N, C-alpha and C positions, 0 to 999 in steps of 0.2 A: 388448525393447519399444521402438516406435516413436513419435515423438512429432511434432507439427507445428512449424516453424520458419521463420523468415522471416530475412532480412538486417535487422541492426540499424536503426533509424532509418526504415524503411518503416511505411506505415500500412495496408498489406496485407498477407496470409499467403499463400504458396502453396499450391495445391491439393493437393500430393502430401507424402506423410510421410517424412521421410528418418531413418535411423538414426545416432544420436548417443548421448554418453556419458550419465551420471546429468543428470536434470532439477534445475534451480537450487533446486525445491521438489517433494517428492512425499509424499502424505499416503494413507494406505492405514487405511481402517476405522475414522476417528475418529469417535468418539461423546463428546459432552460432555452433563451433565445439571446443572440446576440445580433443587435441591430435589426430586430424582427425575423431573424433566419434562425429555424430552429436548430441548435447544436445537439439538445437530447429532447426525445419525444416520446412521452409516456413510458418513462421507464419503471418498470416492475421489478425488484430483485431481494430476494430474502438470503442472507449469508450464514452458512453453515457455521457452527460453533467450533472454535478451536484447529482451525485449517489455514493454508496458504492458499489464497485465490490469486489467480492473476485475471487482469482485465485487459483484453486484447482485442485489436482492431486496428483499421488504418490509420494515415495520418488524416486529422479533422474529425475523428470519429466520435468525438466529446469523452474520451478516457479520463484527461487529466479534470475536464469540466466536472464531470461525475464525481470525481473526489471533493472539488472546491465547491461542488454545490452542497454536498453532504456535511462538508465543514461550515456552511454558510459564507464562503468566501466569495462566491458569485451568487447574484439571487437567480430564483428559479420565480417562472412563470405560474407552475401549479405544482401539487405534490407535497408528500409529507415524507419527513425522513424520522427514522425512530432508531434508538440504539438500546438494547436491552429492553423494549418495550415501551421505551420513554421518548419524547421529545428529544432530539439530540442538544438542545440549547440547556438542558436539565443535565446533560451526561458527560459534558467535555471533560470533565477530571478523569474519566474512563477512555480517553481517547489520546493517541500519540499520532505524530504526523511528520513525515519526510518529504519536504517538496523538493523540486526539481532544483538542481545546483543553479541554472541559470537565473532561476527568481529571487536569490539571495545578494544581498549587497554585502560583497566581502571585502570591503574598504571599511568597512566599520569598525572602529577601533577597540575590538574586546578580543579576548584570548579564546582558545577552545574550551579551558574549563568555564568561563564564563558562559560561553553559547549553551554548554551541556546543563550547566546551573541553571539555566533558564527555564527547563524542562521540568525542575522543581518546583516553579512559583504554584502549581495547584496546590502542593502540599505546604508550601511556606506562606503563601499568602501575599498579594502585593504591597510594595513599601513596607515591607519587613525586611531585616537582615537576612544573608545568607548564611546560616550556622555551620560550625564546624561539621557536624553530621550531613547536613546537604551538600558541603562540598566535597567530602568521603564518598557519599552516594555518586556523585558527579564524575569523580574521579574512579571509581568503581566502573562506571560506564565507559568511560575512555579506555578502561584496561580490558574489555572485554573487546573491545574493536582494535584493539592494539595503538592506542594512541596516547597512551598514558605519559610517554616521555616530550609529547609535543603538548602538554596540557598549558604551557603558559605562552606559547606561539601564537601571536595574532593570525586571525585566519585568513587574512589574505596572502599570508607567506606561506599558506600550506597549498600543496598540488591538489588538483581535483579531487584526485580519489582519498586524500587525507581530509578533504573537507567533506566529502559525502560519509567519511565514517565519524565525524563529529558532529554532523546532523541525526547519524544513526544514532549515536551515543546520547545524544538529547532525547530522541524517542523512548530510548531505553530507559532515562533517568525519571521519565514518567510513571513509569510502572504501571503502564495503561492495561486495558483488557482487550482492546480493538485498534489496530494500526492501519494508516494509509500512507503507503509509500507511493511517492508518485516517479517511476523508472528509477529504482534505486541501483541497477546494475549499468546505466546508460553511461557511456563513456569513461568506465573506470579502468583499473588496471585490474590484472590477474589475481594480485594479492589481495585487493578490496573486494574484488568478486567473492574471493573465498569466505573472507570476512562478513561480508554481508549476509551470504548463504548460510554460514554458521550461526547467526543471530537470527535469521528466519526460523532455522531448524530448531534453535533455542527457545525460542517464542512458543513455536509449535506445541514441541513437547511440553510447555508449561501451560498448555492449555488456551493460549493466545489465538484472537483471530486477527489475522494480515493480510490486507487487502493490497496489491501491487500493480499498478500500472506497468506492462511488460511489452516488450517489442521482439524479442526475441523468439520466435515460435520454435525454433530446435530444442530449446531449454525448458519450455513449458512443462513437458511430462516428467523431467527429472527434477524439477524444483518445486512445483504447485500441486495440490491436490486437486482444486476445483479450477475451472475456468469460467469467464462471464464473455461471452462473444458481443461485440458491441459496434454498430456502426450506425450513430444516431438512436437508434432502437435497439431492443436487445434482440440479438438473432439466437441466441442459445446460451444457457448455464447450466452448469452440473460439474460432475465428476469429470477430469480431463480426457478420460478414455473414451467418455460417450459423446464429446463436444467438439474436441480438436480432431475432425473427421475432413477428409478432403471435400466434401459435399459442403459442409457448415462453414468451413474456410472459406470457400469460394463464395457464398452467400455473402460473408464478412466482410471480403474484399472485394464487392463489387461485381461478382459474375466473374471473376477472372479464374480460369482452369488452374486447380491447386495439386500440387502432389501428393503421393501417398506420406504419411507422417514420417517415414524414413528419410524422406529425401528434403524434409522442411528446411535444413540448414540453410540451403542456399537462399531463402527468402526472409532471413532475419535481419538484414539490414534493409529491406524494404517495408518492413512492419512496426516501425516507429510511431 
């Protein structure tokens, strides 16, 4: 099989497809249903290596479900998920995950540093002490997102943007090869948005693959290289310039007329 790829750190993808090894993520025939209602139907997708990928679609399209199904957090009716050519259950040490803030119990009595150190458990091992070296790695991850001064703060005492940065730091502490992020830009302040974007670009430059559920159509072309347009089924996938077109977006969002890309900003609030 052939996959599109590009040089890490670039915001554009080449026109030619080149043969490479197993993709960071390959989904085949994935179907997920809630109460017998399909949320995802026969999804096939292969992620390019070392890219920033936006998962785009309307509310209820199955975007978050796609990530959770890939991680095994929700059951699937059928299909397979592989990471670098092997079943995901055997590759979890290679995966980092940033969930939606709304899905986290922020009243849990742990500090920001404790949360980030949890990202080191794949290297520490369960029921083993967190050594000084691992604590230093966790603190370095907090520094990368501008949260080192809040290391001892209980997570429930942080603002929404600060909480998002802590979970981003936890993912960084995992030192993963493939990252899943569920709306990392949603509801954050401008400073946090800049911090998130810088981390994404650093990961991209390091050759990591990052898959983000993203709701702001206006910023897709600025932030991401590839897009997966999803509405229960895959509508389109590929480099942003190829798939973020009025016709494909109209099909993704249920046939509503869509403006040219330059005018997409007015739809950002609708596309969560």
